[in-house]
C-alpha positions as CSV (number, residue, x, y, z in Angstrom):
1,X,-47.6,83.7,-29.6
2,X,-45.0,82.1,-31.9
3,X,-42.4,79.8,-30.3
4,X,-39.1,79.7,-32.2
5,X,-36.6,76.8,-31.4
6,X,-33.0,77.1,-32.5
7,X,-32.3,76.2,-36.1
8,X,-31.3,72.6,-36.2
9,X,-27.5,72.0,-36.6
10,X,-26.4,70.8,-40.1
11,X,-25.2,67.3,-39.6
12,X,-25.3,66.2,-43.2
13,X,-22.6,67.8,-45.4
14,X,-23.3,69.8,-48.5
15,X,-21.4,67.1,-50.5
16,X,-23.7,64.4,-49.1
17,X,-26.8,66.4,-49.9
18,X,-25.6,66.9,-53.4
19,X,-25.3,63.1,-53.8
20,X,-28.7,62.6,-52.3
21,X,-30.2,65.1,-54.7
22,X,-29.3,62.8,-57.6
23,X,-31.4,60.0,-56.1
24,X,-35.1,59.7,-57.0
25,X,-37.5,59.2,-54.1
26,X,-38.9,56.3,-56.1
27,X,-35.5,54.6,-55.9
28,X,-35.7,54.8,-52.1
29,X,-39.3,53.5,-52.4
30,X,-37.8,50.2,-53.5
31,X,-35.8,50.1,-50.3
32,X,-37.8,51.6,-47.4
33,X,-41.5,51.9,-46.6
34,X,-41.5,54.7,-44.1
35,X,-41.1,58.5,-44.3
36,X,-43.1,59.0,-47.5
37,X,-45.5,62.0,-47.2
38,X,-49.1,61.5,-48.2
39,X,-49.4,61.3,-52.0
40,X,-52.4,63.8,-51.8
41,X,-49.8,66.5,-51.2
42,X,-48.7,67.4,-54.8
43,X,-46.5,70.0,-56.4
44,X,-48.0,73.0,-58.1
45,X,-45.5,72.8,-60.9
46,X,-47.3,70.0,-62.7
47,X,-45.0,68.1,-65.1
48,X,-42.0,70.4,-64.6
49,X,-38.9,68.4,-63.4
50,X,-38.3,68.9,-59.7
51,X,-35.5,67.5,-57.5
52,X,-34.5,68.9,-54.1
53,X,-32.8,67.6,-50.9
54,X,-32.3,69.7,-47.8
55,X,-32.8,69.9,-44.1
56,X,-36.3,70.7,-42.7
57,X,-37.3,73.9,-41.1
58,X,-40.7,73.2,-39.6
59,X,-43.7,75.3,-38.9
60,X,-47.0,74.8,-37.1
61,X,-48.7,77.8,-38.5
62,X,-50.9,80.7,-37.6
63,X,-51.5,84.0,-39.4
64,X,-48.1,85.7,-40.0
65,X,-46.0,82.7,-38.8
66,X,-45.1,81.8,-42.4
67,X,-43.3,85.2,-42.7
68,X,-41.3,84.5,-39.5
69,X,-40.5,81.0,-40.5
70,X,-39.0,82.2,-43.9
71,X,-36.7,84.4,-42.0
72,X,-35.6,81.5,-39.8
73,X,-34.7,79.4,-42.9
74,X,-31.1,79.0,-44.2
75,X,-30.3,78.6,-47.9
76,X,-31.2,75.1,-49.1
77,X,-33.7,74.4,-46.3
78,X,-37.0,72.8,-47.1
79,X,-39.8,74.6,-45.3
80,X,-42.3,72.0,-44.0
81,X,-45.7,73.5,-42.9
82,X,-48.2,71.5,-40.9
83,X,-51.7,72.7,-41.4
84,X,-53.5,69.5,-40.2
85,X,-54.7,68.6,-43.7
86,X,-56.7,71.8,-44.1
87,X,-58.1,72.0,-47.7
88,X,-60.3,75.1,-47.7
89,X,-58.5,78.0,-45.9
90,X,-55.2,79.0,-47.6
91,X,-52.1,79.8,-45.6
92,X,-49.5,80.4,-48.5
93,X,-49.4,82.4,-51.7
94,X,-47.3,84.4,-54.1
95,X,-45.6,86.8,-51.7
96,X,-44.6,84.1,-49.2
97,X,-43.3,82.0,-52.1
98,X,-41.3,84.9,-53.4
99,X,-39.9,85.6,-49.9
100,X,-38.9,82.0,-49.6
101,X,-37.3,81.9,-53.0
102,X,-35.3,85.1,-52.2
103,X,-34.2,83.5,-48.9
104,X,-32.8,80.5,-50.8
105,X,-35.4,78.0,-49.6
106,X,-35.2,74.8,-51.7
107,X,-38.8,73.8,-51.5
108,X,-42.0,74.4,-49.5
109,X,-44.3,71.5,-48.4
110,X,-47.7,72.4,-47.0
111,X,-50.1,70.0,-45.5
112,X,-52.8,72.5,-46.3
113,X,-54.1,74.8,-49.0
114,X,-52.4,77.5,-51.1
115,X,-53.4,80.2,-53.5
116,X,-51.7,82.2,-56.4
117,X,-50.9,79.0,-58.3
118,X,-49.9,80.7,-61.6
119,X,-47.5,83.1,-59.9
120,X,-45.9,80.4,-57.9
121,X,-45.4,78.2,-60.9
122,X,-43.9,81.1,-62.8
123,X,-41.2,81.8,-60.2
124,X,-40.1,78.2,-60.2
125,X,-40.0,77.5,-56.5
126,X,-41.2,73.9,-55.8
127,X,-44.3,74.3,-53.6
128,X,-46.4,71.3,-52.6
129,X,-49.9,71.5,-51.2
130,X,-52.9,69.4,-50.4
131,X,-55.3,71.7,-52.3
132,X,-55.6,75.1,-54.1
133,X,-58.1,77.7,-52.8
134,X,-59.2,81.3,-53.1
135,X,-60.4,81.4,-49.5
136,X,-57.8,83.1,-47.3
137,X,-59.9,84.2,-44.3
138,X,-60.2,87.6,-42.6
139,X,-58.1,88.7,-39.6
140,X,-61.1,87.9,-37.4
141,X,-61.0,84.3,-38.6
142,X,-57.4,83.9,-37.5
143,X,-57.4,85.5,-34.1
144,X,-55.9,83.3,-31.4
145,X,-54.0,81.0,-33.7
146,X,-50.8,79.7,-32.3
147,X,-47.5,78.9,-34.0
148,X,-44.2,77.1,-33.5
149,X,-41.1,77.1,-35.6
150,X,-38.5,74.3,-35.6
151,X,-40.5,72.0,-33.4
152,X,-41.7,68.6,-34.3
153,X,-44.7,68.5,-36.7
154,X,-46.8,66.0,-38.5
155,X,-47.0,66.7,-42.3
156,X,-48.9,64.3,-44.6
157,X,-48.9,61.6,-42.0
158,X,-45.1,61.8,-41.3
159,X,-43.5,63.1,-38.2
160,X,-40.9,65.7,-39.2
161,X,-38.2,67.0,-36.9
162,X,-36.3,70.2,-37.6
163,X,-33.1,69.1,-39.4
164,X,-34.6,65.9,-40.9
165,X,-33.5,65.6,-44.5
166,X,-36.3,66.0,-47.1
167,X,-35.9,64.6,-50.6
168,X,-38.5,65.3,-53.2
169,X,-39.3,65.3,-56.9
170,X,-42.4,65.4,-59.0
171,X,-43.4,61.8,-57.9
172,X,-43.3,62.4,-54.2
173,X,-41.5,63.3,-51.0
174,X,-39.6,61.3,-48.4
175,X,-38.3,62.4,-45.0
176,X,-35.1,60.8,-43.9
177,X,-33.4,61.0,-40.4
178,X,-30.0,62.6,-40.9
179,X,-28.1,59.6,-39.5
180,X,-29.7,57.3,-42.1
181,X,-28.7,59.3,-45.2
182,X,-25.2,57.8,-45.8
183,X,-26.5,54.3,-45.2
184,X,-29.3,54.7,-47.8
185,X,-26.9,56.3,-50.3
186,X,-24.6,53.2,-50.2
187,X,-27.5,51.1,-51.6
188,X,-29.4,53.7,-53.6
189,X,-26.5,55.0,-55.7
190,X,-25.5,51.6,-57.3
191,X,-29.2,50.8,-57.8
192,X,-29.9,54.1,-59.6
193,X,-26.6,53.8,-61.6
194,X,-28.0,50.6,-63.2
195,X,-31.0,52.4,-64.7
196,X,-29.3,53.8,-67.9
197,X,-28.0,50.3,-68.7
198,X,-31.4,48.7,-68.2
199,X,-33.0,51.4,-70.4
200,X,-30.4,50.9,-73.1
201,X,-30.9,47.1,-73.0
202,X,-34.7,47.5,-73.3
203,X,-34.3,50.0,-76.2
204,X,-32.0,47.4,-78.0
205,X,-34.9,44.9,-77.9
206,X,-34.0,42.7,-74.9
207,X,-36.9,41.5,-72.9
208,X,-37.5,43.0,-69.4
209,X,-37.3,39.6,-67.8
210,X,-33.8,39.3,-69.0
211,X,-32.5,42.7,-68.0
212,X,-34.5,43.1,-64.8
213,X,-32.3,43.7,-61.7
214,X,-34.7,41.9,-59.5
215,X,-33.1,39.0,-57.7
216,X,-36.3,37.2,-57.0
217,X,-37.2,35.3,-60.1
218,X,-40.6,33.4,-60.0
219,X,-40.9,29.9,-61.2
220,X,-42.8,30.0,-64.5
221,X,-45.1,27.2,-65.6
222,X,-46.5,27.4,-69.1
223,X,-49.9,25.8,-69.5
224,X,-51.0,23.9,-72.5
225,X,-53.6,25.5,-74.7
């Protein structure tokens, strides 16, 4: 049986999501310490630039539930699939990725294993997983599995509610409660806006200690040789 909860209402505007998409998760990593998904869950796209921000559609999977969850997604959603850290048995591949891409899904995050790496990378859909596998299991292996869509799941050690905002790039993923997005943007946008000036100053030859935006400056004691 697959339980399907209603799609979470969109409480963060498209304009705000567009602003958030310009923020690197690492910028937030200077500001908050919670909501970051396990770093063992990595994108299949290697060094390709990735940046997405969207509301979570969640899935606690069983065989076939991925197909149903894709149909429940709205364009721009991030599909978050909780597989309990499974690393051997794959639950996602080329056709599910293509279905998600055609649905307009912004990214797929799987706390589990996937297959068809080459095909997924070629289509350009950001897909994150804990491992890559060729073991997919027979129908007999999957009898009796249960599923739930748009419930609360745990993915990579983070509790994710349907409608939570998921921000990710090639460095990592952070899950943000919708009501916290604007508050974080107020601090993150000015911080990230300083980076081009810091980079330019460093390229001009100025020392990092001079151009660093860090307010906490240590006392330096130079010792005699």
